[in-house]
N, C-alpha and C positions, 0 to 999 in steps of 0.2 A: 514218352508219352512221360511215364510216371516219374524219371529220372527229373524229366521241366519243370514239372510237377512239386518234387521234393526243391529244386531249386529257389523255383521262384518263390516257396513258402520260405524258406530259410531267409532267403534277400527279403520279403515281407517283414518275416517277424526281426532280423535285425536292424532295417529303419524304425518299427516301431520303438526298440528297445533303447536308439541313441535319440532319437527325438523325447523321449521321457527325459534319457540325462541330460537332455541341454534343457530341461526347465528347472529354473530354479526353484529353490524352495524356499522357505522363511529361516530355515537352518543356516543357509548361505547369504542369505541377502546383508547387504548389496555386495555381488561379484563383478561389479562394472556400475560407471559412473551412472552420477544422476544428475538428470535436467530440473534447476528452476526457474520456472517463468516469470521473469518480470513483467509487470503489464503496462511499464512506461519507459520513457528513451532513455539511453544511456548518459549517466551525468546528471539525471535527476537524484533527490535525496533516498527514493527508495531501493536504484539501483545503484548509487555510490555506495550504501550499507550494506545490501544483498552480496556484494564482490568483496567488502569486507568478512562476512559470515561466510565466503566462499573458499577465500583464503587462509581461514584456518578447518574450516570442517571437514578437510581429508584428514586430519590426524585423527579427526575421534569418527568419521563414517568409513573411515579405511579406503574409502574409492574419493573421487575428485567429483562434486560438484559445480557444475558447467552452468552460468548464467543464460539465458537465453528471452532477447528482450522480445517482447510482441506488444508494442505501443499503440495505442486507439484509443478514441471514445471514453477517456477519462479510466481506462484499463478495462473497459468492457471486450476489446480486440481479445485481449490477453485469458481474458477469462471465459471468454465464451472457448477461445480454445480448448484452456483448463480442461472444461466440461467433460471434452470426448475421449481423451486419456486413459489408457489401460490406468483400472487399481491397480498398482503393482509396486508402487513405492518409486518408481525410479525415476516417474517425473512428477513434481510439487511444483507450487503455487507459492510465490510471495504475495500476502493479502494485504489490503490494505481497510482500515476502516474509516469512517461507515460506508465505505463506499459501498466492498459487496452485501452490504445490509438494502442503503437506500437504492443503488439502481433496479433492482427486480422489483419494488416496491412503486416505482416510476415508470418504469419503462422496460419492453420487452428483451432480454435477454436470454441466452442460453443455460446461463447460469443461474441457479438460485444461493442460498446460503448455505444451504444443506448438500451441495455439491463439494464442502469443502472439507474436513476432517482435520482441525485445528491439531497442529504441535505444540508448539510454542508462539508466545507473544515474545518481540525482542527490544520493539522502540514503540513511544509517543513523541508525537511532533507537531507541536501546537502553530493552529495557522497565524500571518501574520501578516496586516497587510505594511507594502510597504513602497515608496517612490523612489525615482529618480534623484539622483544628490542635486540637479540642477529646476529641480520640478518648483512649482509658484506653493504647492502643495506641500506645507512645513507640516500638520498637526490633524489629525483626525477630526477638528472644530473645524478647520482649512476646507476638508473633502464633506461636510455636512454642508458647512457654508455653500461652497461652489456648488453643489447637487440640489440644493435647496434653489436657487436661482437658477440652476440650468439643467431641469430634471432631464433623464436621460442622455444627457451630453458626458459624463464622463465614467471612461473606462475602466474595469476591473479586470484584468485578463487570472484566468485560474486553471489548475490541472484536467479540468475535464465535468460534465454537468455531474451534477448531485454529489461530487466528492466533498470531502471535509470543508475546503477551501470556497468553494460556490454555496456550500449550506450556510460559510460565517457570513457571505456577504450577502445573502437571502433576509439573513436572523438581524443584521445590521438594517438591512431597508427595510424590515420589520418593524423593526424598535426605533427607529430614527424617522421614519415615514419620509424615508427619501427614494428617487428610483436614477439606481443606476444599470451602465448598460453592461450585463454581464457576456464576455468574450472566452469562449472553453475552449482551450488546446488539447493537442493532443497526449502533454503530462507538463508537470512544472519547467522542462528545461525551456520548454518551446514558449511558456507562460514568460519566463523570466528574458529570452530571449527580445522576448518579444518590447517588453517594458526597457529594455536598454534601448533597442533598438528607435525609444520613442513614439512606438504603434499604440501603447495605450495607457494611458496616464497611472495606473493604481496594478499593482500585482498583489490577490491574495494568496498568499505563499509560506512552506512549510518554516518553519525556524532555520530548521539546521540549511535549507540554500541560502534563509536572508542572512546566515553566519558568515559565512562562507563568502560572499559576497564583498562585505566589507563596505569599503567608504563608498563602492559605486552606488549604492543606495541608502536614503534614508530611513527605518521602519517607523510607522507612525503609531503604529497600537498592537498589540498582542491578546491571542483568545482566552486568557489563562485567566483566574479565578484572580491571582496574587503576579507579584513579577517574575519573570524567570532566575535562578540562579546563571546562568548564560551568558544572557542578555538584560541585565538588570535597569540600565534604562530605559525600555522599553517601556513606556504606559502602557497598563489593561485598558481592553475595553470596559470592565466592569468599574473600576476609578475614573474610568471619564464620561459616566453615566450611562453604558449601556450594559448592563450585568445580565441579560440573554443570550451577547455573545462569548460562547464560551463553543469552543471546536477545534480539535487537533485530528492529522493525520496519523492512527494506532498503524502496526507492522508486524507482522508477524508470516510463518511459513503452515503451509496445510498439504498433507494428502489428499488425494480422491475418493471421494467416500466408495467405499466398498471394500479400502485396500486391510487386507488382512491382519489382524489386533495383535500378532508378534511380529510383523514389519513396522506399525506403528508407534510399536514400544521402541524397538529400537533406535528407529527416527529419532523421537521425541528424546529419549536419554544424550543418544548424540549432539544434537541440536542442545540440549540446556548445557550441557558440557562442555560446547564451544561459550555460551553465554555465559560463562564463568570464569571462562580463562581469563587473565589478568592482562595478557598483552592486546588479546582481541577488546577490552574493555577500556582502555587508553589508547589503542588506537581509533574506537568507537569518537570515544570525548573528543579528540581530534578534530577528527570531520564536523562537531560540533551536533550528533548524534546523542539525544535525550531516550536513557535506557528505561523499557516497562516494560520488564522480563515477567511472565508467566507459564505455566508449564500449559500443559493439556486440558486439565481438570478446571484449572484457573480461567482458561480462555473459554471454554463452552459456557458455565456457568456468565460469565462478561458478555456473551453474545445474547444469552436470553435475555439479561437485563437492557442489551443496548437496544434490542430489536424491540422491545416495546417502546423507549426511549424515543428512536427515530421517526417509528410510526406517526408518533405522536406528535413532534419539533413537526415534519412534513404534513399534519393535518394543521395544525395550529398556525401555517404561515403559508396556508390555502393550495398547497402542490397537489396532496391528492383531498379526497373526502373523506 
């Protein structure tokens, strides 16, 4: 009986020691591949740019960065899922602004802004209104006139409710006193497919997506203060008489809130190195991706400002009280 007890104790002790040794410490991080949740469809701007990041990340992380697409609800499906992951640094999320700020303000989501522990911001992507090349609408004035003549008849596709492109549409409606039919899709790729298929009249999309479509579409206005160097022929909403319509989709990478500080520091350092890689920057430029690089401290400060800005915006256009 004593021998059996000793044997059991030794086996149990060995099990405990083995289990403890399998728990990776921050010093060992990362000792396995890392997942990056992209809350939009494959082929959309966020996905395209995230995959370029993943291509270079392994050199600086020492492990593979695996893209996991979880599209739906303008990003809500993926970010709701992210809110349940372990805070160990092995599952990250590509975030989009203003989406992760505005969506919790206007609806019930499993995630909140503080679900995200920002690491870096990699890009900014101005909103562009575009039509098919065979559309009767050739200019923003054409769109405004058509909308006034037949309120609610013009359909404008976007990547989801209360994402940047949807907010740009709401701003234009408010500024021009028109009524458009907003059509929310699973993501930008679906919104563009709908435009090209003739199911919607206009798309409120990302500059990087419109840039890559070439002659298939005609951009009619861009939501920047000045004309953009990637596409200097696109007039701004500002110069066309609608200065309130300024909007972009900014993108970055976040860990789950509660991730150990040592891991946060390692991840930030690795991704900053990726974003400074000359070959990476050249490939992003080729993809039409406008860079807006910020470190963790800068992103945190930016989020504080944006939270107030977007809350005031939603209140001003009557979306929230």
